[in-house]
N, C-alpha and C positions, 0 to 999 in steps of 0.2 A: 354445161361443163366448163369450165376456159381450163382446158390443161396447159396450153402456152403459157397462161397469168399462172397459175402455183407451183409451177417448174421455177418462171426465172424468178418468182419469189424467195422458193427457196433455193433456187440456184446463185442469189445474194447473201444466205443466210448457210455458208459452206453443205453444200447435199450434196451428198455420197452414192445417192441409191434414193430411186424414185422408179415404183410401180404403181399403173395405177391397172387395175381389173374390174370389167362388166362383166353379168352376168358369167362369171369361169373363163371368160379370155380374156386377155394380157390386149389391154389398147393404147398404151405410152409404156412406155419406160425412158429412163433418162439417169446418168454413172458417172461419179467426180473422176478426177482420174486413180488410176487403180482397184475402183467397184469395179462388177457385177454386178447379175443378180445370183451367181454364186458364192458370192468373195464375205466371211462367216465379219460378223458385228454384235458386239456387245448389247443388249435390248438397256440394260441399266434397268430401271422402274416399269416397261416395259415383259419386263414377264411376272407382274403383278396381271396381269391380262390371263389366263392358263388358269387360275387360282380360280377365281368366281365360275369358268363353264368344269370345271373344278369341285368347284366346291356342289353347283348342283346335279353335277352328275351322279357323283356322290350317295347324294339326296335321290336320287332318282333307283339308285339303288339297294335302299337299305339300311345306306351307312350313316345315317345323316340327316336333323332333322337345319335347317337354316335356323330354326328360331330356334331354337332347345343355349341349355342354359352350356357355358364350357365346366362348371363345376360337376354336370353330371359325369361328367368326363375326368375333370379335373378335381376329384376330391377337392386343393386342400386350398379350392378358390373358394370353396364353400362356409369359409367361420374367416370370410368377409366380411364389410358389410357395402360397399361399390363391388369387388370381381364377383359376387354371388347372383348380382343381375344381368350379368352379361352374355348376349346371348353373338350365333356362331356369325350373327347376317351383322349386327354390332361390332367385330372383331372386321369383315368385308367390306364391308361400310365405311371405315375407318369412323367408327361413333365409337369408339368401346371404351372408353373415357382415359384409357391410353394418350399422354402427352407425346411432341411431335420428339423427329427421333430414329437413331434405326438405318439407315439409311446410309447410301453404299458403303464405306469400309467400316461401319461401327449396327453394323444390325450382328445382332447379340447368336448365339445359341438357341439352344426348345429352354434350355430349365435358367440361362439368365430371365430371357423374355416373358415366364410364367412368372418370374418375383418382381416382375418390372409393376413400381406401385400403381395406383390408377390417383390423375389429377382431376378430375371432370367422373359425373356420375353419367353412367349408360347410359349413349341414344343422345344428350343434350347438344356434344359438341365434337365437331368434325377436325379430326388434326392426323395432319400428312405424318405417317412415316412407315419406316418395316417392323415393329414390336410386334400390333398387332396379325401380322402373313406369319409369323415367326409361333408367335400363342395357338391359330388354326392350327398350322404345323405340327405345331404338339399334340394336337386335338385328335387330325384327322392317321396322324401318327402311330395315338394307343389302338384308334379306330383301329386300322385296316388290319392287327392282327397277323394271320398264314393271308390273306390276300393275296397283298405284296408290302416287302417289309421298308417301305420307305413312299413317303407323299409323292415323290420324284420316279419313281416307278411306277404309280398309280395311275398317273399326272399319263407317265410315255404307255402303257398299257391301253386303259381305256380312251383318252382324248388323241396323241398324239402319232401311236401304230398304225392304227385307223383310216390317218390324215400321210399316211407314209413320210411324216416328215421328221426332217433331222439333226439333230439337237447338234450345234457342233464341240457346244463342250459344255459343260459347270463348274459355278463359282466352289470350293470349296472353303466350308468354314476352320475351324481349328481341333472343334471336336471331330472334322473326319465328314461333317452334315452338307448337309448340300441348301444353302439359303432360299429362301420363296419369294421378296421382294425384291428380287436381282437374282445378278448370278447368268443367266442363260444368252450364249455369244448363240445364234444365227445367222441364213442366210439369206437375203432379202422375199426369196423365190419362195424360202422353207416357210418365214412367217407368211407368208402370202398363199398361203395353203390354209393357217389356221384361220387368215379374213375371208377366205374365197367361205367354210365351214361355216364363220358366222352371217357372212353375208346374204348366203341360201337357207338360211331360219334352221343354222346345225345340219343340214345335211350334204355330204361332198360325195361326190360321183354318185349320187343317185342312190346314197347307206346315208340312214342318219344315226347321227354322232350319236347328238341329243340334241332330245327333246327341242321342241319352239316353243311349247307354254312354259321348260323350264331356264330355253334358256333366255328367252324376254324375261323374267326374274335377273338376271343376272344388269337390265336397264332401271329399275326402279331405286331413284332418288331414297336420301333422309331426307326426313323436318331438318334434323342439323346442317345437309348440303343436297341438298333438291337436285342437284349439278356431277350428285356421284353415286353411279350405280355400286354392284356388290365386284372392285377393283377394275370399272370401267369409270372412264366419263363421259357426262352424259353431254348431248349436240348443248355446247353455243350461240348456233343460229337458228330463230323460229322458220327459218326456209325450209330448212330441214330436221325435223325435230327426232324423227328413230337414227339418225345421228350420233355413232357413241367411238371410243378413241382411246387408245393407253396410249404411255407418254412414258420419256423414260430422259435422262442428261443429254440437252448436248444436241437437243432436235427430234432422238428417236420415237415412231407415231406406229399409230399403226387404226387408220380409221375405216370404221365399213355404213353405209350404212342399205341396211335391211330392203326396204323398198327401193331401191335403184340396181337392188346388187351388185354390191359398188364394195369393191377392198383398194385400200389406196396403203404402204409398207412404202414410208419414210425410214430412210438414214440421213443423219451429215452430224457437224457438227461444227453448235453454234449458240453459243448462253444468249444469243436476242431473237433466236427464234422465236416466235407465235404462232399455236397453233390458231388462235382466232383469223389473224391474218393470214396463214396460210389456207384456208381454210374457206373465207371470207376470196379471195381470186379464184379459188376453183370448182364454187359453187358461184360467182361475182355474186355478188352479194357486198351490197354498198354500203362502209363505216352506221353509223348515224350520226346523226351530226350532236356534238355535245350540247346538253344541255346546259349555259351560264347561267350562274346566281349575275341576281344583278348590285351593282356595285351595293357596297351596304353605308348605310347610311346615321349616323349615331344621330341618337331620338333629343329633340330639344324642347 
């Protein structure tokens, strides 16, 4: 790895925090003005990274099955020709048939998310957005019953507390609920705890938080988008095939490569930051030359 090259790239694109951990030990840190490892920062869509992990943990706990129909828990979906075929996996892989939208301040409350019409057949099209995660939240809310008062409370109890991970704050929607696709405020050092657990195949400080085989389900892409799993983007580099990452607006990122026990947290403020460029610098992978098409010649 070339840590300085990666830091140099990030430094040109609004770097605020960069921590690199290998085998559970911090090997590199760099911060922008006003930031350190304990400064809270909005994760934006990086918040999604919690929910694929929560889903597979909930499956292990017998609360749900990734391939069960949403209509099993949300009866009103059973009468809709398209919605009746949507599974929880479709929601988490963003292939439910719900269109683009529901991001940032436009994240809808559960009821509005459930009423959103589908624009495609389930499983056919990948569409990035926040509404599918809100539908998943509505399903999980109903399944939890007395175990936890909300999906966020279950996440805290099941995943974050065992990591001693402190969330600085969660956004709230107008109805008082907390959104799933965005809204978490974390310090870099706190998000790193989550990354270290992922990098150690589900264990943290010799305690298994999530089963390795369960966690690996988060890293299965779909036919519609082989590069997106359960709330994680999958590796853009053939040289590091097990790399996965969470991505948030402005250049927020959590990169994990379990084969190297590598976890990287990066905060920033840039519209021009590119994950693949940072990763090529980090892993010293040269950009492949673009294949140029031959000049067009009109037929005679």
